[in-house]
N, C-alpha and C positions, 0 to 999 in steps of 0.2 A: 600883426597879428591881433585877431579878434580874441574876447574873452568865451571862455564855454556859457553856454545858458545853462547847465544844469549845475546847480551850488549844492551842495554838501546834503543840505536837507531833503531837497529831494529826492538823490539817491539812498538816502537810508529810505525813507516811505515806499520808495517803488521796491528794494530789499523786501523790508517788510511784508507789505501787498503781496510780492511775489512767494516768500517764505509763509504767510498764511493760505494761499491759495493750495499750497504742495500740501500740508497739514490736512488740511479740508480734505482735496483728493483722496490723504490716505486715508484717512478717519470713513469715507464714502467705500471702498476697496475693502478695509478691515470688516464694517459691517453687514457686506455683501458675499463675505466670502463665511461669515459666521451666520450668514440668515439659517432661520427654522422655518420650514413650511407653516408656518401656523399650527396652532392647537388642536387637540381633536376634540371633537364634542365634549365628551367626559371630563374632559378640563378643562374646561369653559363656564363647566354648572355650578351654579353654586343654590345651596338646600339652606332651607329654615327648618331650625331644629322644633321640639316642641315648649321651648320659652322663647320662641322669637328673633332667635342671635342665627347670623349667617355661618353656614356651617360648610365643608365639602363634601362632607359624606351624607346622603340618605336619609331623612327622619326615621326613628322606629315607629316602626306600624303599632305595636301595644302600648307607644305611650302617648299617642295622638288621644286628644279629648275634643267632643263634640263642644259646639260653643253652639247657644241658640243666635239669630240678629237680633231679637226681640232682647234682650239682653244687656245687648251696649250702648252704653251710656256715654257721646260724647261730647256731652254738652251740661248745661249745669241741670240738673232736674227741675220740672214742670212746676209750679207751686200748686197745693192742692189745698182749697179752700176746707178747710174745718181741722186739719192736719194740729196744728196749734192748740194747745188749749184757751179758750177763751179770757177768760178772767186770771188776770197774771198777778202776784203781789210782786211789792218794793219796797225800800225804804228812798223819803224824797231824801236828794242830797245835798239840793238847794231851792230855794224859791225866792225870789224878789217879791214884794208884796206890791211895794209901789208901781213896778212898770206891767207887775201881773203874768209871770211865768215865772219856769223852773224845771228842775230836770227831777226827774228817777230814774235808780239803779234798779232794774230786774233782779229779784234775788235767784230768778233759775240760769237765767242766761246772763248774767252781768254785764248788758250792754244800760246802755244812759237810755234814756225816753223821755223828750221833750213834753209838757206839761203844759196849758194856757190854764188861768182862770175862771176862763169861758167853760171849763171842763170839767169845776171844783161841782161835786155834792155839797159838801160843806166846809172851813176854814181849816186849811192846813197848816204845819210849822216842820222845820227845817229835822232832820232825825226823825220821825213819824214813819210806823208800817203802814203801808195805802194797798186795794187792791183796785185792780185797773181793767182796763181793755185796752187791747193797740190798734189803731189807723194810721194806714203808711198817708203820709200828707205828701205835701212839694218837697218839701226838707230833709225827707227820713218818717220816722216811727215819732205816734204822737199818741198821748197817753186822754181817754176819755173815762168818762163815767169814774171820775176817779172817790175814793170813798175812805177814810180811817178805818184802821182796821180794831177793832177794839179789844183788846187782850184781857 
């Protein structure tokens, strides 16, 4: 007598496969039985209220605001020359006489501005108050026409 070709593992896999197929058929029949023929157009529509939020109800026309297209700014505003004052005041925070450069802290914007010895009108030291103009260089803002403020 020959041995059966089906092992216990094969039988279990076959049972599991048949069970999964049966569950899948039952779920499919359940979905078909409870299906609703789509939604109406009103149920599918979404509205945007006066604050820009999605809503299920139409917006109130009384609350609607008119916005000019020219007033909308999407990016950084364009640079307009002459917008800032040309002569600024600041304090020398660091200056190295041997190397010939330093930094000035702008009193109005509190930003640090690079200064080179060639742009000095007179010798300066640290913690002195100065007036200067700003020029945009390849590595950022740099001070030109630097003068001491006479107190």
